C-alpha positions in Angstrom: 0.0 0.0 0.0 1.4 3.4 -1.0 1.7 5.8 1.9 0.4 9.3 1.4 0.7 12.2 3.7 -1.1 15.5 3.8 -0.5 18.4 6.1 -3.7 20.4 6.4 -4.0 23.9 7.7 -7.4 23.3 9.3 -9.7 20.5 10.6 -12.1 21.2 7.8 -9.4 20.9 5.1 -8.2 17.6 6.7 -11.7 16.2 6.8 -12.3 17.1 3.2 -8.9 15.6 2.0 -9.7 12.4 3.9 -13.1 12.1 2.3 -11.6 12.7 -1.2 -8.9 10.1 -0.6 -11.5 7.5 0.4 -13.8 8.2 -2.5 -11.0 8.0 -5.0 -10.1 4.4 -3.9 -11.2 1.5 -5.9 -13.2 -1.3 -4.2 -10.1 -3.6 -4.5 -7.9 -0.9 -2.7 -10.5 -0.6 0.1 -10.5 -4.4 0.6 -6.7 -4.5 0.6 -6.6 -1.7 3.2 -9.2 -3.4 5.4 -7.3 -6.8 5.2 -4.0 -5.1 6.1 -5.6 -3.2 9.1 -7.2 -6.5 10.3 -3.9 -8.3 10.1 -2.2 -5.5 12.0 -4.9 -5.6 14.8 -5.2 -9.4 14.9 -2.1 -11.0 13.6 -2.5 -14.6 12.3 0.5 -15.7 14.5 -1.0 -14.4 17.7 -1.5 -16.9 20.5 -5.1 -18.0 21.3 -6.2 -16.3 24.5 -8.7 -19.0 25.2 -5.9 -21.6 25.4 -4.1 -19.5 28.0 -7.2 -19.2 30.2 -7.7 -23.0 30.2 -4.2 -23.6 31.6 -4.6 -21.1 34.4 
């Protein structure tokens, strides 16, 4: 995923830029971003918390 930065001079300008960026993404780009965020939040190599509670 290509990283893009924008330095806004106001909250309104930042909000507008964010909306324009999201609208310009293709459905495939949105899915790719969602998958990447999910993997960052819930890595596939994370230990199962339920197994830890059983052993305690």
